[in-house]
C-alpha positions as CSV (number, residue, x, y, z in Angstrom):
1,M,-14.4,25.6,0.9
2,T,-16.8,23.7,3.0
3,Q,-15.8,20.0,3.3
4,T,-18.3,17.3,4.2
5,P,-17.5,13.8,5.5
6,Y,-17.8,11.0,2.9
7,G,-21.3,9.6,3.0
8,V,-22.2,11.9,5.9
9,G,-24.1,15.2,5.8
10,P,-22.7,17.5,8.5
11,T,-19.6,19.7,8.0
12,A,-16.5,18.2,9.8
13,T,-15.2,20.1,12.7
14,L,-12.0,19.8,14.8
15,P,-12.2,18.9,18.5
16,T,-9.7,20.0,21.1
17,L,-6.1,19.1,20.2
18,E,-2.6,20.3,21.1
19,A,-3.4,23.9,20.5
20,G,-6.3,23.7,22.9
21,P,-10.0,24.1,22.3
22,Q,-10.9,25.7,19.0
23,Q,-13.9,27.3,17.4
24,T,-15.7,24.9,15.1
25,S,-15.0,25.6,11.4
26,P,-15.0,23.7,8.1
27,L,-11.8,21.6,7.9
28,P,-9.9,20.0,5.0
29,T,-9.9,16.3,5.7
30,A,-8.7,13.2,4.0
31,Y,-9.5,9.6,3.7
32,P,-7.0,7.3,5.5
33,A,-5.6,4.9,2.9
34,P,-7.2,1.9,4.6
35,A,-6.0,-1.6,5.0
36,Y,-7.3,-3.9,2.2
37,P,-9.7,-5.5,2.5
38,P,-11.3,-3.4,5.2
39,P,-12.3,-5.1,8.4
40,Q,-15.3,-7.3,7.6
41,P,-17.6,-9.2,10.0
42,T,-17.1,-12.9,10.0
43,M,-20.3,-14.5,8.9
44,P,-21.5,-18.0,9.8
45,P,-21.5,-20.5,6.9
46,A,-24.6,-20.5,4.8
47,T,-26.6,-23.7,4.3
48,T,-26.2,-23.3,0.6
49,P,-22.7,-22.1,-0.7
50,P,-22.9,-18.7,-2.3
51,P,-22.0,-18.4,-6.0
52,A,-18.4,-17.7,-6.7
53,P,-17.6,-14.0,-7.2
54,S,-16.4,-12.7,-10.6
55,H,-13.1,-11.7,-9.0
56,P,-12.2,-14.6,-6.6
57,D,-9.1,-12.8,-5.2
58,R,-11.2,-9.8,-4.0
59,P,-13.4,-9.9,-0.9
60,R,-17.2,-9.6,-1.5
61,G,-17.8,-7.1,1.2
62,T,-16.2,-3.8,2.2
63,R,-16.3,-1.7,5.3
64,R,-14.3,1.4,6.0
65,I,-11.6,1.4,8.7
66,A,-12.4,5.1,9.5
67,E,-15.0,7.8,8.8
68,L,-13.5,9.8,6.0
69,A,-14.0,13.2,4.3
70,T,-13.0,14.9,1.1
71,V,-10.3,17.5,1.1
72,A,-11.3,19.5,-2.0
73,V,-13.4,19.5,-5.2
74,L,-11.0,18.0,-7.7
75,A,-10.8,17.7,-11.4
76,A,-11.2,14.1,-12.5
77,G,-8.4,14.5,-15.0
78,L,-5.7,15.3,-12.3
79,A,-2.7,13.3,-13.3
80,S,-0.6,11.2,-10.9
81,G,2.9,10.1,-11.4
82,G,3.7,7.1,-13.7
83,T,2.5,3.9,-12.0
84,Y,3.9,0.5,-12.5
85,A,4.7,-2.7,-10.6
86,V,8.1,-4.2,-10.3
87,S,8.7,-7.9,-9.8
88,R,10.5,-8.3,-6.5
89,T,12.5,-11.2,-7.8
90,S,13.5,-9.9,-11.2
91,A,14.1,-6.2,-10.7
92,T,17.5,-5.2,-12.0
93,T,19.6,-2.1,-12.3
94,A,18.9,-0.7,-15.7
95,S,22.0,1.6,-15.9
96,G,25.5,0.6,-15.3
97,T,26.1,4.0,-13.8
98,T,23.5,3.6,-11.1
99,T,24.8,1.7,-8.1
100,T,23.2,0.1,-5.0
101,Q,25.1,-0.1,-1.7
102,S,25.3,-3.1,0.5
103,Q,23.1,-3.1,3.6
104,N,24.7,-6.1,5.2
105,A,26.8,-4.0,7.5
106,N,25.4,-3.7,11.1
107,P,23.1,-0.7,11.0
108,A,22.4,1.7,13.9
109,P,19.9,0.1,16.3
110,A,17.0,2.3,15.2
111,A,17.5,2.4,11.4
112,N,19.9,2.0,8.5
113,P,21.2,5.5,7.8
114,V,23.0,4.6,4.5
115,A,21.3,5.6,1.2
116,P,21.1,2.3,-0.7
117,V,21.1,3.8,-4.2
118,I,23.4,6.4,-5.8
119,Q,21.6,7.8,-8.8
120,A,23.8,8.8,-11.8
121,N,21.2,11.3,-13.0
122,G,18.9,12.8,-10.5
123,S,16.5,14.2,-13.2
124,T,15.9,10.8,-14.7
125,P,16.2,8.3,-11.8
126,D,16.7,4.6,-12.3
127,W,13.5,3.6,-10.5
128,A,14.2,-0.1,-11.0
129,A,17.3,0.2,-8.9
130,T,15.4,2.1,-6.2
131,A,12.6,-0.6,-6.2
132,K,15.1,-3.4,-5.9
133,A,16.9,-1.7,-3.0
134,V,13.8,-0.6,-1.0
135,S,11.4,-3.6,-1.5
136,P,13.2,-5.9,1.0
137,S,12.5,-3.2,3.7
138,V,8.7,-3.0,3.0
139,V,6.3,-5.7,4.3
140,A,2.7,-6.8,3.8
141,I,0.7,-6.9,7.0
142,K,-2.5,-9.0,7.6
143,V,-4.7,-8.6,10.7
144,S,-7.6,-10.9,11.5
145,S,-10.0,-11.7,14.3
146,A,-13.4,-13.3,14.8
147,Q,-14.9,-9.9,13.9
148,A,-12.9,-8.6,11.0
149,E,-9.8,-8.8,8.9
150,G,-7.7,-6.6,6.7
151,E,-4.3,-6.0,5.0
152,G,-1.9,-3.1,4.9
153,S,1.8,-2.3,4.6
154,G,4.7,-1.6,7.0
155,V,8.4,-0.7,7.0
156,I,11.2,-2.5,8.7
157,L,13.0,-0.1,11.2
158,D,15.7,-2.3,12.6
159,K,17.3,-5.8,13.0
160,A,15.3,-6.4,16.1
161,G,12.1,-6.8,14.0
162,H,10.4,-3.5,14.7
163,V,8.0,-2.5,11.9
164,I,6.3,0.9,11.6
165,T,2.8,1.0,10.2
166,N,-0.4,3.0,10.6
167,N,-2.5,2.6,13.7
168,H,-5.6,1.9,11.6
169,V,-3.8,-1.1,10.1
170,A,-2.4,-2.5,13.3
171,T,-5.7,-2.2,15.2
172,G,-8.1,-2.5,12.3
173,A,-9.4,-6.0,13.3
174,G,-10.0,-5.0,16.9
175,S,-8.5,-6.4,20.0
176,N,-7.0,-9.8,20.3
177,A,-6.4,-9.9,16.5
178,T,-3.8,-12.2,14.9
179,I,-1.2,-10.2,13.1
180,T,1.2,-11.7,10.5
181,V,3.9,-9.9,8.6
182,T,5.1,-11.2,5.2
183,L,8.6,-10.1,4.0
184,D,9.5,-9.3,0.4
185,D,10.8,-12.8,-0.2
186,G,7.5,-14.4,1.0
187,R,8.5,-15.5,4.5
188,T,5.7,-14.9,7.0
189,Y,6.1,-14.2,10.7
190,A,3.7,-13.7,13.6
191,A,3.8,-10.2,15.1
192,T,2.6,-8.3,18.2
193,I,1.9,-4.7,18.8
194,A,4.8,-2.9,20.5
195,G,2.8,0.4,20.8
196,T,0.2,2.5,19.1
197,D,-0.4,6.3,18.9
198,P,-3.9,7.0,17.6
199,S,-3.3,10.8,17.6
200,T,-0.7,10.4,14.8
201,D,-2.2,7.2,13.3
202,L,1.1,5.4,13.9
203,A,2.0,2.0,15.4
204,V,5.0,-0.3,15.7
205,L,4.8,-4.1,15.4
206,T,7.4,-6.5,16.7
207,L,8.1,-9.7,14.7
208,T,8.1,-12.9,16.8
209,S,11.5,-14.5,16.3
210,P,12.7,-12.2,13.6
211,P,15.3,-13.6,11.1
212,S,18.9,-12.3,11.2
213,D,18.8,-11.1,7.6
214,L,16.2,-8.3,8.0
215,V,17.0,-5.2,5.9
216,P,16.1,-2.0,7.8
217,I,15.0,0.9,5.7
218,S,17.4,3.8,5.2
219,I,16.0,6.8,7.0
220,G,16.1,10.1,5.0
221,D,15.4,13.7,5.8
222,S,11.8,14.8,5.2
223,D,12.8,18.4,6.1
224,A,15.1,18.4,3.0
225,L,12.2,17.5,0.6
226,T,11.3,20.1,-2.1
227,V,8.1,20.5,-4.1
228,G,8.5,18.8,-7.4
229,Q,11.0,16.3,-6.2
230,Q,10.5,12.8,-7.5
231,V,9.4,10.1,-5.0
232,M,8.3,6.4,-5.0
233,A,5.5,4.8,-2.9
234,V,6.1,1.1,-2.0
235,G,3.5,-1.1,-0.4
236,N,0.7,-3.6,-0.5
237,P,-2.3,-1.9,-2.3
238,L,-5.3,-4.1,-2.7
239,G,-3.2,-7.1,-1.5
240,L,-0.7,-6.7,-4.3
241,A,2.5,-7.0,-2.3
242,G,5.6,-5.4,-3.7
243,T,3.8,-2.7,-5.8
244,V,5.7,0.5,-6.4
245,T,4.3,3.8,-7.9
246,T,6.1,7.0,-8.7
247,G,5.2,10.6,-8.7
248,I,6.4,13.9,-7.2
249,V,6.1,15.8,-4.0
250,S,3.1,18.0,-4.8
251,A,3.1,20.1,-1.6
252,L,4.7,20.2,1.8
253,N,3.3,21.1,5.2
254,R,-0.2,20.3,4.0
255,P,-2.5,20.2,7.1
256,V,-4.7,17.1,6.8
257,T,-7.1,15.6,9.3
258,T,-8.8,12.3,9.4
259,G,-11.5,11.3,11.8
260,S,-11.5,8.3,14.2
261,D,-13.8,5.4,14.6
262,S,-14.4,2.8,17.2
263,T,-12.7,0.0,15.2
264,S,-9.4,1.5,14.2
265,R,-8.7,4.0,16.9
266,T,-9.2,4.2,20.7
267,S,-9.0,8.0,20.7
268,S,-11.9,10.4,19.9
269,D,-9.4,12.9,18.5
270,P,-9.0,13.1,14.7
271,V,-5.5,12.6,13.3
272,V,-3.9,15.9,12.3
273,T,-0.8,15.7,10.1
274,N,1.5,18.3,8.6
275,A,1.6,16.0,5.6
276,I,3.7,15.5,2.5
277,Q,1.3,15.6,-0.5
278,T,2.3,13.3,-3.3
279,S,1.0,12.4,-6.8
280,A,2.4,8.9,-6.5
281,A,-0.6,6.6,-6.5
282,I,-1.7,5.5,-3.1
283,N,-4.6,3.0,-2.7
284,P,-6.3,1.0,0.0
285,G,-3.6,-1.3,1.4
286,N,-0.8,1.2,0.9
287,S,-1.4,2.4,4.5
288,G,1.8,2.1,6.5
289,G,4.0,1.7,3.4
290,A,7.1,3.7,2.4
291,L,7.5,6.9,0.5
292,V,11.1,7.1,-0.6
293,T,13.4,9.3,-2.6
294,A,15.2,8.1,-5.7
295,N,18.1,7.3,-3.5
296,G,15.9,4.8,-1.6
297,Q,15.7,6.7,1.7
298,L,12.4,6.8,3.7
299,V,10.9,10.3,3.8
300,G,7.3,9.4,4.7
301,I,4.8,6.8,5.9
302,N,1.9,6.7,3.4
303,S,-1.4,7.1,5.3
304,A,-4.2,8.9,3.6
305,I,-5.8,9.7,0.2
306,A,-8.1,12.4,-1.1
307,S,-11.3,11.4,-2.8
308,L,-13.9,13.1,-4.9
309,G,-16.3,11.8,-2.2
310,S,-19.3,10.1,-3.8
311,S,-21.1,7.6,-1.6
312,G,-20.4,3.9,-1.2
313,G,-17.3,1.7,-1.6
314,Q,-13.7,2.5,-1.1
315,S,-12.0,5.2,-3.1
316,G,-8.9,4.7,-5.2
317,S,-6.1,7.1,-6.1
318,I,-6.9,10.4,-7.9
319,G,-3.3,11.6,-7.7
320,I,-3.5,13.2,-4.2
321,G,-2.1,11.1,-1.5
322,F,-0.6,12.0,1.9
323,A,2.3,10.7,3.9
324,I,3.4,11.4,7.5
325,P,6.9,13.0,7.4
326,V,9.6,10.5,8.5
327,K,10.9,13.0,11.1
328,E,7.6,12.9,13.0
329,A,7.1,9.2,12.3
330,K,10.5,8.1,13.5
331,A,10.3,10.2,16.7
332,I,6.9,8.6,17.5
333,A,8.2,5.1,16.6
334,D,11.2,5.5,19.0
335,Q,8.8,6.3,21.8
336,L,6.5,3.4,21.0
337,I,9.5,1.0,20.9
338,A,10.8,2.3,24.2
339,T,7.6,2.7,26.3
340,G,4.6,1.5,24.2
341,S,3.1,5.0,24.1
342,A,4.0,8.5,22.9
343,K,3.9,12.0,24.4
344,H,2.9,15.0,22.4
345,A,3.8,18.7,22.6
346,Y,1.2,21.4,23.1
347,L,0.9,25.2,23.3
348,G,-2.1,25.6,25.6
349,V,-4.3,27.9,23.5
350,S,-7.6,27.9,21.7
351,S,-7.8,29.4,18.2
352,A,-10.0,30.0,15.2
353,D,-9.6,30.8,11.6
354,G,-9.3,34.5,10.8
355,T,-7.6,37.3,8.9
356,V,-5.3,40.0,10.1
357,A,-3.8,43.2,8.5
358,D,-0.1,42.6,7.5
359,G,1.1,46.0,6.3
360,T,-1.1,47.0,3.4
361,A,-2.3,43.4,2.8
362,Q,-4.6,41.0,4.6
363,R,-3.3,37.6,5.7
364,A,-5.0,34.4,6.9
365,A,-4.0,33.4,10.4
366,A,-4.9,31.4,13.5
367,L,-6.5,33.9,15.9
368,L,-5.9,33.1,19.5
369,K,-9.1,33.1,21.5
370,T,-7.8,32.0,24.9
371,V,-4.3,31.4,26.4
372,A,-4.5,29.0,29.4
373,S,-2.5,29.8,32.4
374,G,0.4,27.5,33.3
375,T,1.0,26.5,29.7
376,P,4.0,27.0,27.3
377,A,2.0,29.7,25.5
378,A,1.3,31.7,28.7
379,A,4.9,31.4,29.9
380,A,6.2,32.7,26.6
381,G,3.8,35.7,26.6
382,L,1.3,34.8,23.9
383,R,-1.9,36.8,24.4
384,T,-5.6,36.5,23.5
385,G,-6.1,38.3,20.2
386,D,-2.6,37.5,18.8
387,A,-2.7,36.3,15.2
388,V,-0.3,33.4,14.6
389,V,1.1,33.6,11.1
390,A,4.1,31.3,11.2
391,I,5.9,28.6,13.3
392,D,9.7,28.5,12.8
393,G,9.2,30.6,9.6
394,K,6.7,28.2,8.0
395,R,3.3,29.8,7.2
396,V,0.3,29.3,9.5
397,D,-2.9,30.3,7.8
398,S,-5.6,28.5,9.8
399,S,-6.4,27.0,13.2
400,L,-5.8,23.5,11.7
401,S,-2.4,24.4,10.3
402,L,-1.4,25.7,13.8
403,V,-2.4,22.3,15.3
404,A,-0.5,20.4,12.6
405,A,2.6,22.6,13.0
406,I,2.7,21.8,16.8
407,R,1.7,18.2,16.3
408,E,4.9,17.4,14.3
409,R,7.1,18.9,17.0
410,Q,8.5,17.0,20.0
411,V,8.2,17.6,23.7
412,G,11.1,19.9,24.7
413,D,11.5,21.4,21.2
414,T,12.0,25.2,21.1
415,V,9.9,26.9,18.5
416,T,9.6,30.5,17.2
417,V,6.0,31.6,16.9
418,T,5.5,34.6,14.7
419,V,2.4,36.7,15.7
420,I,0.9,39.9,14.5
421,R,-0.1,42.0,17.5
422,D,-1.5,45.5,17.3
423,G,-0.4,45.6,13.6
424,Q,3.2,44.7,14.4
425,R,5.0,41.4,13.8
426,Q,6.7,39.7,16.7
427,D,8.8,36.5,17.0
428,I,8.2,34.8,20.3
429,S,10.4,31.8,21.3
430,M,9.0,29.1,23.6
431,A,9.8,25.6,24.7
432,L,7.1,23.0,24.1
433,A,5.9,20.9,27.1
434,A,4.1,17.6,27.1
435,R,0.3,17.8,26.7
436,P,-1.4,16.9,30.0
437,G,-2.7,13.4,30.0
438,A,-0.6,12.5,26.9
């Protein structure tokens, strides 16, 4: 299906990424779930005060943090999970059989590995207990400068005051912006940027003089997620801090791309994510917030939403949101904390969408157009004309899905690439190297 950018006529195409230069082709894309309000120009005071808006808590102007595009033509009646807000000061455990675990013990330096909630009944989770346990680990972020301002969400990673969020939140107000982070209990701290990675739309902030009672999030296993599993999104949508919404994992390994713009990203590459798709409502301001399991463990960083794509204004949830898997997010965050930047794995090929005979059937695949010398692909024996149909047993059915599959891996990872060559399947093992210039 041909996708068109929101409010823009031409079909979106993918520039060169980890898999190398590619043939242009229509791509599924998504809206980043932007900070709220979006960055706005600071206007000089008028000689006559303007009339008060009908909604005084909402800004009068809006501007997107990034150019966005629709991922599909969707039915307006598509249902999302049940949506509700939980008071952060009054949430209580509804069932005596659901327990929360203390997080006061010293956690591992990078994260708290202990699941904070033990659900008595996995099929009917006590979401109030989950919200109570997770909310102290999710923060509201405000960025402001002379040019723009906006709000988003973040997740506390450790006692040292590192907070993971989206790059388009951290950099949304431009350079030299003032950043503040408000904890669940209302305390606000100044913050600085520890590092950003525009290619994955991730960033890490560092609180200035963090308090000793920070509650790091419990890190879960995004690889263990299953389609249909219940999840909760926690964040700061529309400036409403402490909001939680519930839904299910609608799909896994969903290749999603979002474009870049001059305000929120310094790279011309679009973000490409092998995303978790969820029906939990994600709205502007949820960017950088947590997607957690019923046990309160982080499995994704909420980052983008799909839209029906009419012109003008920001889009809200239609039941299709996307999160960066925590396995990828945590690996990038560790690099940003250590060095301020991140390295990315690559194959060293160019590819295009195509089909290939697979026995008596036809199968969509990523067709290799070139294999550059001196690259991991060349060293492993990949050839021009190979049809890539899987990475580590997970289906690859387009050039974009090949890029997304490699993007979520780390430098040094060994992967098995399944190709169809001359009508025969072959599994080729290779070690991924760092992308030049990364």
